[in-house]
C-alpha positions in Angstrom: -5.7 -7.8 -0.6 -7.3 -4.4 -2.7 -6.6 -4.1 -6.1 -5.7 -1.2 -7.2 -5.7 0.4 -10.8 -2.3 0.9 -12.5 -1.4 4.0 -14.9 -2.9 2.4 -17.7 -5.9 2.9 -17.1 -7.4 4.3 -20.0 -10.3 5.9 -18.6 -12.7 3.5 -20.6 -15.8 3.6 -17.5 -16.1 -0.2 -17.3 -15.1 -0.7 -13.9 -16.9 1.7 -11.7 -20.9 0.3 -12.1 -19.1 -3.3 -12.0 -18.2 -2.6 -7.9 -20.9 -4.1 -5.6 -19.0 -1.6 -2.5 -18.7 1.3 -4.9 -14.8 1.2 -3.7 -13.6 2.3 -7.6 -13.6 6.3 -8.0 -12.8 8.3 -10.5 -10.0 9.9 -9.9 -7.2 13.1 -11.2 -6.2 10.8 -14.4 -7.3 7.7 -13.5 -9.8 5.6 -11.8 -8.9 4.7 -8.2 -10.0 2.5 -5.4 -10.6 3.1 -1.9 -9.0 0.4 -0.1 -10.8 0.5 2.8 -13.7 -0.7 0.9 -12.3 -3.0 -1.6 -13.2 -6.3 -0.6 -11.8 -7.9 -4.2 -15.6 -8.9 -4.3 -15.5 -11.5 -1.1 -19.5 -11.8 -0.1 -20.4 -10.7 -3.5 -18.7 -12.8 -6.5 -16.2 -15.2 -6.8 -14.0 -13.5 -8.7 -13.3 -9.9 -9.0 -15.8 -8.4 -11.3 -13.9 -4.9 -12.3 -10.7 -7.5 -13.2 -13.5 -9.3 -15.3 -13.9 -6.8 -17.3 -11.5 -4.8 -17.5 -9.8 -4.5 -21.5 -6.3 -3.4 -21.0 -5.8 -6.0 -17.9 -5.1 -2.6 -14.8 -6.1 -3.3 -12.2 -4.0 -5.8 -9.8 -3.9 -6.8 -6.2 -2.2 -4.0 -4.2 0.5 -5.2 -2.5 1.0 -2.4 0.0 -2.7 -3.9 1.4 -2.1 -7.2 2.3 -5.6 -9.2 3.0 -6.6 -12.4 3.8 -10.3 -13.9 2.4 -11.3 -14.2 6.4 -10.5 -10.6 6.3 -11.7 -9.1 3.4 -15.0 -10.9 5.0 -15.1 -8.8 8.0 -14.4 -5.8 5.9 -16.8 -6.5 3.9 -19.9 -7.9 6.8 -18.2 -4.0 8.5 -19.6 -2.5 4.7 -23.2 -4.2 5.0 -23.5 -3.0 8.2 -23.0 0.6 7.7 -25.8 -0.1 4.7 
């Protein structure tokens, strides 16, 4: 699954630079995650880095984008190939 950022986000700016896939961006009101780029850090780290640094715990799994670990790894490989 991709991750998502809830409206509890306080725009603290710590998650965006931690994302190895550059999936996190400043939205209209809060930070957002592009589900096409989010691999939950599969291929990079053991744990999603944005979740690790979020001070308000507002980055849960996105139930709208269910993916297996194998699918996340496939997405990671595609992102790496695009450069």
